C-alpha positions in Angstrom: 2.4 1.1 -3.8 1.8 3.4 -6.7 -1.6 3.7 -8.3 -2.6 5.0 -11.7 -4.9 4.4 -14.7 -3.1 2.8 -17.6 -3.6 0.4 -20.5 -4.2 -3.2 -19.3 -1.6 -5.8 -19.9 -4.5 -8.2 -20.5 -6.9 -6.6 -23.0 -5.3 -3.2 -23.8 -8.3 -1.3 -22.2 -7.9 1.2 -19.4 -7.6 -0.3 -16.0 -6.8 0.9 -12.4 -3.3 -0.3 -11.8 -1.7 -1.0 -8.4 2.1 -1.2 -8.7 4.1 -2.5 -5.8 7.5 -2.3 -7.5 8.7 1.2 -6.5 8.6 0.4 -2.7 9.3 -3.3 -2.3 12.0 -5.9 -2.8 12.0 -9.6 -3.5 8.9 -11.3 -5.0 6.6 -8.3 -4.1 8.9 -6.1 -6.3 7.6 -7.8 -9.5 3.9 -7.9 -8.4 1.2 -5.8 -9.9 -2.6 -5.7 -9.8 -5.3 -4.4 -12.2 -8.8 -3.6 -11.1 -12.1 -2.9 -12.9 -15.3 -1.7 -11.3 -18.3 -3.9 -12.2 -20.9 -2.2 -10.0 -21.1 -0.3 -6.7 -20.0 -3.3 -4.6 -18.0 -5.5 -7.0 -14.6 -5.2 -8.5 -12.7 -7.8 -10.5 -8.9 -7.9 -10.5 -6.0 -9.6 -11.9 -2.7 -9.8 -10.0 0.4 -10.9 -11.8 4.1 -11.5 -11.4 6.3 -10.2 -14.2 9.5 -12.3 -14.3 12.5 -11.1 -16.3 12.3 -12.4 -19.8 8.6 -12.0 -20.1 7.2 -14.9 -18.1 4.0 -14.1 -16.3 1.9 -15.8 -13.6 -1.7 -14.5 -13.2 -3.9 -14.5 -10.0 -7.6 -13.5 -10.6 -9.5 -12.1 -7.6 -12.6 -10.2 -6.7 -13.3 -7.4 -4.2 -16.8 -7.4 -2.9 -18.7 -5.3 -0.3 -19.7 -1.8 0.7 -17.3 1.1 0.0 -16.5 3.7 2.6 -19.1 6.2 1.3 
């Protein structure tokens, strides 16, 4: 996967992007995630599939727990 900070596809603010397209084929090839840090132990995310022609399916999720610090 490739990771970078870029403008969100959801609200046009900066978001941490996780892009699976460079290294995968099939359905995973069109899958991307966006993450935002809420506090030290909570992140919210949105996964989405970008289909040719602009159709999108969204998958909200959370990451919760201690970091490796």
